[in-house]
Structures are given as C-alpha cells and as structure tokens.
N, C-alpha and C positions, 0 to 999 in steps of 0.2 A: 505107363505114360498117361493113360486116361485119368488115373488117380491123381497124378501130379497136376494135370491141367485143371481138374475139378477143385483141388485144394487151392491153386493159384486164383481161380475165379472167385472162390469163396472169400479168400483173404482180401482180394481187391475190392469186393463188394463191401466188406466191413470197413476198410480204410476210407472208401468214398462216403459211406454213411456217417462215419465219425467226423470226417472233415466237413461234411455238410451241416452236421449238428453243432459243431464248434463255433463257427462264424467268428465274429468279432468279440473279443473279451470285454465284458462289461465290468467297470469298477464302481464301487459305491461312491455316492456323494455324501459329504459330511457337512453338518449344520451345527450352528451354535446359537444360543440365546444372547441377545445384545441388550440387556436391561440397563436403562440409564442410571448412572451413579449420582446420587444426591450430593449436595455440598457437604464437606466434612469440617465443620467449624470446631474450634477447641471447646471443651466442656467448660462450664462456669466454674469459677474458683471454689464455689461453695459445694460443688458436687464431689462426692467421695466414693460413690458406689461403683461396683464393676459388675459386668454381666458377660457370661460366656455362652456362645451359640454352638449347640451340637449340630453336626451335619444332619440335614433333613433326611427323614426316612421316605420310602416310597414303596408301593406294591411291587412285587417281583417282576411283573410284566413291563413296568416302566424302567426297570434296570437292565433290560436286555440290550439296549443300545440302539434299536431300530425305532423310527418314528411310528407312533401307534394310531390306528384308526378303528372305528367300530362301524360295521355295516348293519348290525342289529344290537339291541341292548345287551344281548347275551354273548355276542361273538366279538372277539378281539383279533384284529389283524395287524400285520407288521409290514412296512415297506421294506422289501428285501435290500434294495440298493440305495436307500435313503436313511442315514444313521446320524446319531448325535456324535459330534466330535469330542464332546466332553459330557460327563454325567450331569443331567439336569439338576440333580440334587445338590451338587457342588455349586452350580451357578445360582440356584435359589438361596443357598446358605450364604454365599458371598454377598448377594443383593440385600439380604436381611441385615447382615453385619454393617454394610454401608448405610442402610436406612437408620439403624439404631445409633450409629455414630453421628449422623446428621441431626438426629433428634436432640442432641446436646443434653441428654438426661443422665448419662453415665460417664464417669471419669475414664473408664476403660471398657472397650467392647472388643472381645477377642474370640478366636475359634476355640471351642472347648477341647482341652487336652487331657482331661482327667485329673489334673492336679488341683489340690485345694487352694483356696485363697479368693475365690470369686463370691460375691454376695448373691448373685442370681444366676440361674441356668435357664437358657431359652431352648426349648425343644420344638420341632415342627415336623410335619409330614406333607409331602406333595401327594395329594390323593388322586388327582387326575391331571393329565396333560395329553389330550388326544383330539383327533379329528372325529367328528360325528357325522355319519352319512345317511342315517336311516330316517331322518325327519325331512320335512319339505325343503328346508334350506341347509346346505352343508355348512357346518360351523365348527368352531373350536371350543372345547370345554376345559376349564381349569378349576381345580379345587385344592385348597391348602388349609391346614389347621395348625395351630401352635398353642403353646402355653409357656408361662414363666413360673419358675419355682424359686422360692426364697430358700437358700441353702441352710441358713441357721435353723429354720423351723420345719423345712420340708413341705411347707404349705404352698398350694397353687395360688398365686396372687393375680393371675390374669390368664384367660384363654379365649380363643376366638376361632371361628371357622368361616371361610368365605368360598363361595362358588361363583364363577363368572363364565359367560359365554360370549363369543364374538363371531359374527358372520364372516365367511370367507369370500372375498370379492374376486380374488385371482385363483382360478381353479388349477392349481399346480402345487407340488410339494413345497417349493420356495414360498409360494403364497400362503400355504398352511403354516409354515414356520414363522413367517412374518406376523401372522395373526396370533399365533401362540405367544410370540414375544410381547405384543401389545396387550393381550388379555392377561397374561401372567403379571405384567407390570401393574395393571389396574388392580388385580387381585392382591398383590403384595401391599400396595398402598392402602387398600381397604382393610386388610388384615391387621396392619400395624398402626392404623390411625387411632385405635382405641387403647394402645399401650399406655398405662398410667405412669406418671413420674414416680420414682421411688419415694417412700415416705421421708420426711425431713428427719435427719438424725441417723439415717442408715449409713 
C-alpha cells in the first residue's frame, strides 16, 4: 500500500509540473516584405533584347525562415516565434524583375528557367538582412550584390554591390520588419540605378 501511495504521489507531482510548464501554447508570427512595385510600361518598339533573372542566393542562416539579429559581430541569433511567411530571396527576385520591367530597356524580363533564348542573365545575392543590436543605436543592415552576363559571350557586362543601414524607431519585431522593408527598397533602387541599357543592335 505504501508503494502504491508513493507511486501515486510521484505521478501527481510530474503531472502538476508538466501542466505548470505547458501554459498557453505560443504560435509563431509570420511577416513579409512589402516592396513597392514600380510602373510596368511597355518596352520601346526598337528594344529587342531579353533578360532572365535567377532567384537570388543568400547565406544559409538567412534561409532558415526566422528573422535574424546580431548581438555581437560574431553571434547570429534568431527570433524563435517571428518568421518570414515567404522566402526573402523570392521577394527580392520579384522586386528586381519589376524594377527591370519598369526600366523599359528590355523587350522581355522573366524568371530564369534554364532554357536558352535570353540575351542576358541577371544573378544576385542577398548578403545581409538583419537587425544589429551591438552598436549604440539598434538598426537594420541590408546588403545585396548582383551582376549581368551576356549569354552570347559569357562576359560580365555589369556588376554592383550595395550596403544600406536604417535606424529602428519602433523597438519591436514589427518595427524591425518595417525598417527592413524600407531599407531593402532603398538598397534595390541604388543597386539597379546603374544598370546600363543594352548596346544598340543586341
């Protein structure tokens, strides 16, 4: 009888401990970037060239899904319950396609699918998209790089790298995401502002 009572007391203690630790179930919050779409005018009739945009690359830690912060230059942290609803690489790739279409320099701007037929290939990398906590002011840092290759020759006809930082005024994860959105939009504009028009006759 004593053994049974002891076992019951032990089991009850475990159940109470587990119920106390469980508490309310917490679900992740999901965020997306809302980059403004530029106008999409038709290309000039004299334009015949086409360009295909590869999906942007990114470091492995930016592909985990969680929003990233750094508490030191060497330490990468992740918000466990704050995640991207869509891969930031796909959002940046889509924004670049929209921007190139609006530039009116190519007859066709499309997502790269590996098939031949395009005159130029655009490749890029999202180098940074993170909150930085280790300096005097909490901020967002964004870095992107890209290049354009002429398919016929394999030559790089353009390349550029841009880094941007923006202070965080609202100290919350939604505030961080809003600043990431603004800073990334500025970075993309600066990155692509120097894209040259294809040579006449291409």
